[in-house]
C-alpha positions, 0 to 999 in steps of 0.5 A: 293831252299830248296830241293837243300840246304837240299840235299847239307847239308844232311839235310831232306826235306819234300814235297808233291806230286801234281796232280792238273794243278792250279799253286794257288795250288803250290803257297800254298804248296810253301808259306806253308813251303814246301821244294819240290813238285812232279808234278806228270805226272804218275798219274796226269792229267798234261801234260808237257805244264800245268807243266811248268806253275806249274814249275814256281810257284814253283820257285817264292815261293823257292820251290824245283820242281820235275817232276815224269815222266810217265816212264823210257823214254829219251823223257820225262826225257828231257822234264822235265827237259828242262821246269826248273824241278829241279829234275827229278823222274823216276817209276819201276826202276828195273834193272842196265840197267833201272838206267842207262838209266835214267842216260843217258837222264838227264845228259849231255856229257860227263856224259850222252846223254841228247838231246841238246838244249839251247832254252828252260826255263831251259836255259833261252831261250838261255840267259845262257852261253851255257857251263854253263848251261850244267855244272850247269844241271849236277850239280845241277839237282837232279836224283830220281829213284823209286824202288817199286817192288821186282825185284827192290829189288832183283837187288839193289846191281847193281843198287845202283852203278850207277853213278849219281842217287842221290835219291833211293825212295822207292814206298810203294804202288807198292811195297806193291802190289809187295809183295802180300800185295796191298795197305798195306804200313804198312805191315810187309812184306813192312817195312822190305823190305824197312828197308832191302834196307835203311840198304844196302844204308846207308852202301854205304852213298846212300840217300833214300826216300819215300811216308808217309801218317802220321806223325807218319810214317814220324818220323820213316822213318826221325828217320832212316835216309831218308832224302826226305820224300813226304807227302801225295798228294795235292788232298788228303790234300785238301779232308782231310781239307775239310772233317774235317771242313764240320764235325766239322760245321755239329755238331753245 
């Protein structure tokens, strides 16, 4: 899959968040050439049952499905991976203990204590050799944690040392709120805080990602070495396209 291959070769990947429940939207994202899609179960209306069909739609088009769970919750993380997500994205990781909980829930023994069931979609409903399934899951599934608050930044040195975390995702909106400038994701306070984390991560050869809303921001963060960039949200992209078309037509 695109994101997995790019990650293994340290190549920058571009994706988008999805809040829609229709697999057709996921297929469009894949056909358009995005590398990954973040199926949003934190802010979006989707359930795990709905998300399973969205994962299927992504896989059909070589689009890497990542699920953002609603919270740092063992059951949610396990379900996301059981239905076939190739990555799990966990919000509000603020301490080393938070990060350890994520890894423990996402990895099978001996690397963690993820609940074991081989009768799920990720295991081919038991058609896969169980030992190969456990090993493959630990090796290939990506663990992505959100650092999106002042506390997470203050504890970053401890968080980054946790073994098993693949990508540090900087959430600019929540971070802006934590820093007293809600919604101002390009405020100097936000940019400075993010650059500080990026520099610390780079010094440890750790990968970082973030959310962007413009091509200019995409270029800025890519040039700073980020390899996991989520561009907007499917609902926002659709609105922007509709608005542009409607405006142009009404000028005729």
